[in-house]
Every structure is written in structure tokens, then in C-alpha cells.
N, C-alpha and C positions, 0 to 999 in steps of 0.2 A: 504494500500500500504506500503510495507516494502522497505525502502531506503537502498541500498547496494553500497559500494564503493569497487573497485578492482584495484590492481596494475598490470600494464602491464610492465614487466621488461624484457628487451632484452639485451643479452650479447653475443658477438661473434656469432651473427646470430641465437641465440636460445632464447626461451621464458621460463620463470619460471612458472611452474604450480604445483599445489598440488592436492592431491586426498581427497575428502570429507570423513570424518570419518564415520565408522559404527555407526548407531543410530542417524544420523543427516538427515535432509531433503536432498534428492538426494544423499544419501550415495554411495560411490564408484565411483562417476563421477569426472573427472578432471576439475579443475577450476583455474582461476587466483586468487592469494591470496588476501584476503580482508574480508569484512564482513559488518554487519549491523551498521548503524550509531546510536549511543546512544543519548538520549535526550540532547539537548544543544550542541552537537558536530558539528563542521564543517566537511566538507569532508576531508580536510587535516588532522585534528586532528584524525578523525576516522581511516584513512589509517595508520597514524603513530602508533596508538594504536594496530590496528589489526596486522600489520607487526611485531611489537615488541612481541605481544602475540603468534603469529604463527611461526615466523621465527627468533626471537631473534636478530634482527638488526634494525637499524634506516633506514629511507627512505627519500629521497628528492622527493616530489610530483611535477610532472610537469604538462603540459597542459592536459585538458580533451580530450580524444581520441574519446569516444563514449558514448552517453547516450541512453538507450533503456528501454523499459518496456516489461514485459511478465506476462501473467496470467496462473499460474499453477492451477490445480483443487483445491488445498487447500490454495493457497495464491497468491497474485500479488506482483511483485517486480519491483522496479525502479532501474536500474543498471547504475552506473557511472564509466567508465573505464578511468583511468589516466595513462599516461606515467610516470614511476617512475624509480629512480636509487637507488639501495641499497647502504648503506654506509659501509656495512660489508658483510661477507659471511653468507648466509642464513643457518639456522639450524632448521629443523622441530621439534619443541619442544612439539607438541601435539600428537606425534605418527603418524602423517599423512605422506604419501609418498610424495616425492618431486622429480621433475625431470626438466631438461632443454630440451626443444623440439624445433627442427629446424622449421623454418617457413614452409617448405615443409611438415613436418609431423604433423602440427597442425590439419589438417583435419582428421587425423586418430584417434584422441582422442575421447573418449566417454565423451561429455561435457553436462552440463545442456542446455536445449533448449534456455534459456535466453542468453547464451554465443555464440550461433551460429552466430548472426550478427557480433560479434567481430571477430570470426574466419574467416568469409567471408572477412571482411575488411582487416585483417592482411595478408591474403593469396592472395589478389589481387596484381598484380605486381606494381601498382603505389603507394601503401601505404608503406612509409618508415619513420623512425624517423628522 
């Protein structure tokens, strides 16, 4: 089981998503920024490191929004999605695409199967930060 943390960042009614790079597992799909937890890291430490590496900014990690698991053919993942606030303007430093997507348009994104529960949760009328 691979443990992954991801940042759910909402600003002005839109959510920050990035596109998985070519050559990676699930390349080309849109996802919430984050990544695998390194040995010895806490979820907060891992999110801080991943956001710095991917988006060149610091992050305040808030409450856990959703924890889910998914079994792909080649691996199983345990995902932990946290509400987060970026401390600066994000800049995609790995060459990945980045965009802000409205709540209404989240369902139009091609996302990994493991993220579908989060998309459903965020697009239900009752879920607001």
C-alpha cells in the first residue's frame, strides 16, 4: 500500500489541480497536488515537501477532508486529502500543467479513479470549506 497525501486548495471558488507528467503512473490525468509520503515523514511534512517541490511555495495544512483507498492493477494507494492554503503563488516547477477549476467543472476533469470520491464530495452542494 502506497500512502499519498494531497492538497485541496480552493481560491475564489476554484480548485488547484495539476496534470501528471508523461512517464509517470497515470500520466496525463488531472490531480490535486501532493505525493507519496517518504519514510519517517508525517502527512504535514510530506505535503509541505511535495508542494515546495511541485509548486515552489509553502503551504498551511488544514483538516483532513477525505481518506480513501483504491486498488489499481499495478498498485494500491491510500489517499489522504487535506484542506490547504498556499502561502504564495503556485508555480509549476516540474513542467506539469496547472490550472484553477471551478467546483462546477471538477466533474469534467479526467482524474485518477482514486480521486473520484473526492470529486463527488466536493461537487455535492453541502460540502463547503
